[in-house]
N, C-alpha and C positions, 0 to 999 in steps of 0.2 A: 305576537309577542306572548310569552305564558302567562295569565292570569297569574294574579298575586292573589293568595286564599287567605280570611281573616277567618279566626277562631272566634266560635260563639260560645266556648266555657266559661270565662269570665263573666261576660255581660250577663249570661242564660241564668248565673248564680245571684247575680245582684238586680236582676230586672223585674219584670213581670210582677206589679204589687208587691215586692217585699218578698217573694216566694221563690223557690226552685221549679224549673219547666217541668212538666206535667211529663210524665212519661208517654203520655198518648198523643202528645201535643206533636202536630207535622209541624217540620220545618220547610219553607222556601227560602231560596236565593236569590238577589238580586244583583247583576254586575251592569252597570253603564256600559261598558267598554268591551268585554268581552261576552257579554252573555246574546242570547236571542229569544224574544218571545215564543220560537217555536220550539224553545226548550221545554224540556221536564219542570225546571227550576226547584228539583229535589235535592242539588247538590251546588257545589262553584263551579264544578266541570259543567253543570248542564243550568247555570243560572240563565232566568229570566234577563231581559234586557231594561224593563219598565217596571216601578211600583206597582202601576194598575195590573196589569198581566199577572205578577205573583198576587197579588191581593184578590184577584178574581179565580185565581187557579184555588187559593187557598180557603175560598168560601164555599168549594164544594166538593162532597165528597167523592170516593173511587168511581162509581158510576156517572160523574158528571153532573150529579143534580144540585141545587144550591141547598145549603144545610141551613134548617130551618129552627133547629134546638140548641139548647144551651150546653149540652152534654160534650163538647169538644174546644180545643184551643189550638189555636196555630199562628205560629212565628213569622214573619218576614224579616231576614237580616238583607242590609241593603250595604252593599260597598260603597266606599267613598267616592264620590262623583258628582256632577251636575246633571239632574234629572228634571228636564223642562216638562212637565205634565201637570194636570191636575187630576187629585185623588178622591174621588167620591164612592162610599160604600160604605154597605149596611152588614151589619154582622156582627156574631158574640164572640167573646173571647180571641179577639184574633189583635197580634200585637204587631208594629213596624218599627223595627228596632236599627240607627244607623251604627256602622261599624267603625266610624270617625271617632276613634277614641283619643285622649281623654274628655276634646270637648267639640261639640260639632259646628261648624264652621264651614262658610262659602270655600275657601281654598284650601282646607286639608278635612272636610269632612262629606256627610250628606248632603247636600243643598239641591232644594224643590222651589224652582221658580215658574210660579202661576203661568201657564201659558195661554189660557183663554180660548183654549179650543173646544170646550163643552161649556152646559149651561153656566150660566154665571152664579155662583153661591160663593166659594171659597178655593185656596190653593186645595185645602184637604177639609173635606167635610164627611163626618162620620156618624152615623146612628147603629143602635143596635144596644149591646150593654158589654162590657168586661172589656172594652178595647183600649191598646194604648198605644201611644204615639212618644218615642224614645230618641235623644240621641240624633235631631235633625235640625236645619235649619231650611228656614222658609221663608222667600222672599215673595212681597208683594206690591203692585205697585199701581190696582185697578181699586176702584170704589167699593170693596168687599172687605170684609175679614179676611185672616190669613189664613184662621184656624175657624171650623164652623162646627161644635156639639150639637146636632139638631135636635137630638132627642135620646133617649137610654138611661142609663144610669153606670155605675158604678166602672167610670173611664179614668183613665192616668193619663195625665201631661207630664213628661218629666224629659227635662233638660233639651231642651227645644231654643232653641236660637231664631227668634222672628223679627224678622226685618223690614219694616214697612218703609215707604217711602218718602212721609212727611207731607204729602200731599194729595192723596187718593185714598190710601189705606184706610179704611174705619177703624176697624178692632185687631187687636194682635188675638187676642181670642174671643170669640162669641161663643156660650154656652146659651141653649134654650132649657136646659134643664143640667145642676149638678149633683142631683142626688146621689148618694155614697161616692160622688166623685173626687178626683185630688189634681190640683194644678201646681207643681211643685219645680224648683231650680230652672225655672225657664226665664229665658232675659227676651224683653219685649222692645222695640225700640220703634221710636217714631208713629205711631199709630195718631189720628187727628182727632178722634170721638172717645175712646177709651182703649186702656191696654189689655183690659177683662172687662167682659161685661157679658153679666148674667141677666138673661132678656126674659120678662115676666110674662105671664100667660096663663091659661088653664094647665094646670097639671105641670107648671114647673116649677124645680124645687132648689133651694140649695140647704141641703139639708145631708147631715154624716157624711160630712168631708171636710176638705181645707183646699184654700190658696194660700200657700207659705212658699217662704224662701224665694221670692221672686225678686229680679231686677226690671224695673219698670221705666223708662224714658219716655214720657208723652211730646210729640210734635207740639209745634208752635201751631194752635188753634185754639181759638177763644172756648173757654169751658170745657176745656178737655181735661180728661179724669184717670185717675190710674186704675181703678178700681171700682166697678158702678154694678148695684146689684138693685136692680128695678124693682119699682115699690107694688108689683101684682106677683112678686115670685112668694111660693111659700117657704120660709127661711125659719130652720132651729136646727140645735146642735151642729153648727158648721162656725170653724175658725177661719176666719183672715190674719196671719199672724207671719210676722217677721219678714214680712215685704219690704223691700227699698223700693222708693218712687220717686220720681224728679216729674212733679207736675206744673214746672214753673210755665215751660210753653203755653200751659192754661190760660196764663194772665191773671187778671182779679177774680174773673168767674168760673176759674180751674177748681178742681178739689182733688188733693190726693185719692181719698176712701171716700164714696159716698153710699150709704144702704138706706135706700130709701122702704125697702121692707119693713112692715111693722114686727115681722121677728126679731128673736133676739139673738144673735148673731156675736160671736167672741170676735172682738177687732183688738188685738193684742199686739204689743212688741213691735210695732211698724215703724219705720222711719221714713217719712214725708216730706219735702221740699215744694214748697208754693211761692208763689209770686205776693207782691203787695197787694193785702185786702182780700185775698184769697181765702179759702176754707181748705184747713188742711184734711180733718176728718168730720162725715157727719153722718148720724145713724138715726134713722126714725126708732127704732131699739134701743136696748140696752146692753151691754157689754164691752164700751169703748174703755180701756185700763193698759197704762203704762206704756203709751206710745210716744213718740219722739219726732215734734217738728219743727221745721227752718220756714218762716214765714217771713219774706224778703231779706233772709240773713239772721233774722232774730229767733232763739232758739228757745222753745218750750221741751224741757227735758221728761216731761208728765203732762201728757195730752190725755185726760180721763172722760169718762162719763158727767159731766154738768160745768165744766172748763170750758 
């Protein structure tokens, strides 16, 4: 069968941190049906078969040496299909972009299914700086996060549909640092511990970025939280805004947004639903403004600091 070719023009103009593709950025292509990992990956006709193979190629220079500097960028465009693999990589300015427009999904977009074939960390683990994941559907059925930002800064996660099994998958997204990073326009379904978890620790930051415009539905698990910022995070100049969170499955101990760090985050204009006796929004800092919450169906249209 002749492969179907997908244009990258429109996506490239709207993608990568809101900027046009850099002229020097290499482009790699993945087609799970028509590609081969023996191909160069430099065109749709020469597409790789797996995302991992394309990412590994994108991380190397023309001599085959691993790129360890930040003065480059690369793009991996992925044709719609099911990809049963785990993707673990460290890189600078490497962008994985699904071609399943307009909405990623398992039946009509790029669907990544954790296969457990590698050391168990996540379906996608990324390290480094300036990387992005866009327009992908990710499924996780193990007791792991679906996506793990292990370290680094200035990452972008956008237009992801993260589907957890509601029984095992712990976090939709776990980030050990969100320094300069953005998580936006994602759908996260049925993790049992937290939808988005910013894990504390030495040199772990939630600064100069945002978690915005995400739709999160928690699984049925006592104490489940929609967004959780741990207490040892260094936090300032960071927005949590315009998220829609259903944390009813967390029961009376569940929380919609829980910021345990003492830094002042702006938690603004979020919509949160929780069960009876649960806490919709809690913050150790200040900056909780103009949120709307529903506790067991009773609506409070202005959940602010001190209320």
